[in-house]
C-alpha positions, 0 to 999 in steps of 0.5 A: 269338832272338839277344841282337843283337835287344836293346838295351843297358840304358838308364839314366834319362840315358843315351843310345841304345846298340847291342846288347851283343855280349859275354856276359861283363862285360869286363876293364875293367868287372871291373877297376873293380868290384874297385877299388870293392870295395877301396874299400868295405873288402872283403877277398877273403878274407872269409867269407860273412855269414850274419847274417839281417836278419830275416823282417820286414825281408823282408816290408817289402822284398817289400811295397815292391817289390810292383809289382816282384814281381807282374810278375816272379814269372811270368816268373821261373817261365818263365825257370826252365823253361828252365834247370831241371836245370842246377844253377842258380837264378833270383833277383829282387832289389830296387834295393839288391841284396836278394834278395827271391825265388828258384827253383831246382834242389834241389841248387844251392839247397843250395850257394847257401845256404852263401854266403848266397845266399838271400832277404833277404840283401844282394847289393849291390857294398858287401857282396859285391864284384864279383859279377853282381847288385850290378855290374849294379846299379851299372853299370846293364848286363846282364853275367855275372860268371864264376868267378874274376871274383867278388871274394870267393873264396868266390864263385868257384864261380859264374857269374852272369848279371844284368840290371838292370830298370827300371821305367816312368820309366827308374829301376832297380827291381831286377834279375834273375839266374841263378846256376849252378855255373861248370862249367855255364856256358852262353854263352846264359843271359845272353840269356835273362835280357835277354830275361826282364827286357825281359818284365818291364818290357813287363809293367810297361808295360801295367799302370801308366798307366791312362788313357794311349795306348800306341803299339807300333812297330817298324821291322819289322812282324812284330816288333809284339807281340813281345818286341822291340817299341818301346812309347811312352806318351802322355797323352790330349792328346799329352804324352810319359809314358814309353818302353821301352828299345827305344822310347828306342832306335829314337826315337833319344833318352834318357829325360831328353830325350824329357820335353820331347817330345809325340806330334806332335814325335816323330811328325810329326802331331797326336794327333787324327789318330792317333785317326782312323788307328786308328778302324776295327773292325779297325784294321791296323798303320800305318806312321808316320815318326818325328822322325829319319827312321826309318819304323815300323809302329804299333799304338795301344793305350788303357786303360779308365778302370777300372785292373783291365781289360786293355789294348785296341786302339782300336775293338776289342772287349775281349779277356778277359785271358789267360795263354799256354799252359803253358810258353809264356809267354815265347814272343815269337813269338805275336801276342796274337790267337792266344791267343784261338784257344788258350782254347777247348775245341774247340781242345784237342780234338786226337783223344786219347780221354783228353782228349776225354773230360775235354772232354766231362765239362767241357761238361756242366757248363759254366755250371752253377756247378760248381767244377772241379779239374784234376789233372795232372803239371806241365807238361800244360797245367792252365792252358790247360785252365783258360783254355778252361773260361772262354772256353767258359762264360757268363762269358767276356766277365767277367775271368779271374784266375789265381793260382799259389799256389806262386809267391807268398811266403807273406807275400804270398799273403793280401794278393794273394788277399783284398786290403787297405785303405790303411795295412793294413800297412807299405808298402801302396800308397795306396787299397789293393788289391781282391785277386784274388778280387774282380778275378775278381768276374764272371768266373773265378778260377783257383787254380794249384797249390792244394796249395801253398796255406799251411794258415791261409789254406785256411779263409779261402778255404773261408769265401769260398766258402761265403758268397760274401763277401770281407773285405780285410785292414784293412776293416771290412766284407765285400764280395759276390763271384761267381766261378766257381772252377777250381783245379789240382794236380800234388799228391796232395791226398788223401794231403795230407789224410791228413798234415793239410797240406790240410783236408778240407772245402775239398777237397770244396768245390772238387772239384765235377768232377775231371778228370786230363789225361794226360801228354804221353807217354801221348797219341796225338795227339802229332804233331797237337800238335806241328803245332799248337805249330809254327803258333802259333810261325811268324808271318805264315803261314809254314810249318815242317816236322819231319823223320821222324827228329826226330818218331821221336825225339820220340815215343820220349822221355819228356818229363818236362817235358810240353807246357812242355819241348815248347814250349820246345824247338820255340821253339828250334828255329823260331829256329834254322830261321827259320820256313823248311824243316824242323826236323832234328837239328842244330836241337835243343839239345846237352843234349836230344840227350845226353838222347836218346843216353843215355836212349832204348832205341835209341841215335841214329845215329852220323851225328849224334854231331857235333850232341852236345856232349862230356859225361862218360858216365853211370855204369853201373847197378850189377850188384846193382841189381834190375830193376823189377817188371813192370807189368800190361798197360795200366800206365803209363810213369809207374808203371814210372819210379816203381817203379825209383825205388822199388827203387833208393832201397831199394837205396841205404838212402834216399840220393837222390844214389846212387839218382839217380847210378844211375838217371842222372837228376838227384836234383831229379827223384826229389824232384819224385816223392817225393809219389808215391813209398812212404813207406818209401824216403824 
């Protein structure tokens, strides 16, 4: 999706503006920022400040920004999935510029730490001079600061793209940033950051107004339910409460001016007429006319009084809360109705014998209150399978609550899981929080990446599962809870138990039925999977094909990111094709084509060389490098890769950088497999 479909960020008093066309901050903006930096008393040769404000300050900042973090963390994961192995990192900051959370490639995180680009550090203009985070927060505008545009000399090896995040009341609440090596700069990065910031804002809109009426509208009906739709929120009496940036742009009024309006003054009909228009059992989008004469297509949603229940369209049954498939969280093309199609075991059974066996076992234990543990590599669809287990269970009408144990900071995961009472800690919200476990009462609790749960919380979780009672932080009583438990991990839990990193008693409480999802490269139903994903990415019944040449390359590729990588790749290709015609080589990203050129046993034909960006050749394998030991017939491709990594690490005496260079992979690839490698090689 092009950046031109996004509006320029609006502050609480700014008027609508057309989309920004440039990806880098203009010279005037940079010059003004440099002038401010000088006025702050900063000099270009100022050394990075490594003085940490202390863990308690970061913990307090995370508590104060809990609402922002809850909605930003899953979007950050999806954004990082799209830039992984590009020597980059994703950062979330507060409105004051303090880094709250970061995800990134291991090699680049090390470089970032040299300039204090780490959680807890202040990256406002007042302390770091011109930089994307601080300048975006100051200008309230998405921008890129590239290389020498940074004010401090120490930061000029960076390229940073940041977008401010606005809360549902039009105030800046934080910033989202992608920072990388300036030599690896990509023009599309700022568009991805804009898209992700908009997604965070829309998620906050869906959660913050418990009894409000939400109007979702756009001049084109096919954009309803996508990232770029406009949202306006009104009280049940029709009083204007809020609108997202796209909504402000289409209505043609800034946030401050909208506060004086009502639904009637903006849409030209009383609020009672809106209820009548959308009172049918399956209300279709309706066309309304804004006060400025612009005709828009509308859908209406209203939240129930229960603040934990999900939004539902007027006149429609409540949908179970569900996340998108692995790697598809950020997809702006899929309507919510298609998510329910994904959430059944029958839909997931696409003919692969290994998957069919998994689904058969799951059907045998459905409704029997047997905990399920899902194993598999990152991106194989463990979260999607968990949703399907819930969707086919007797609990399907009750909540499905997902907790990613790896994405929540250790300082917050206890309160996120178990909840807390008002005043339990500094920054605790009024009336407290019931926690994820109690949110799942009557339904299913999905503990994703359970292997990353801190050791000190494993005992508390075990007690909850044994006694079916939970005690929120600061509470003097326990509350009964009834949940079905599904967990997932890509780690070897038994090895973690042997090292003392995971409680054995908790493991045996969680592994009532253990199933393993095969990696994408191991599946026999690849073509059908591709077709199903393409079907979800095209709207209004549009058909899109895929050329035999591309499909052949796909089948020979090893897909280290599994379905998440495949989905992101197809989503980009669909945008390039426009849901008309067939995906050809020219529709695939350059970095993917480069990897194909160097990584497949048969190089891609020379006639496609024009589609591949120039890149330095990968280093040759040392002539003394041993070949991987032969794998027994029926052995997995993953075993071959692990054997090659182990032998190369032994050859280079545990030097990860040298081994990765010799294998033609990134260091991060080896680090991701370290738990599966023999202990003597690292």
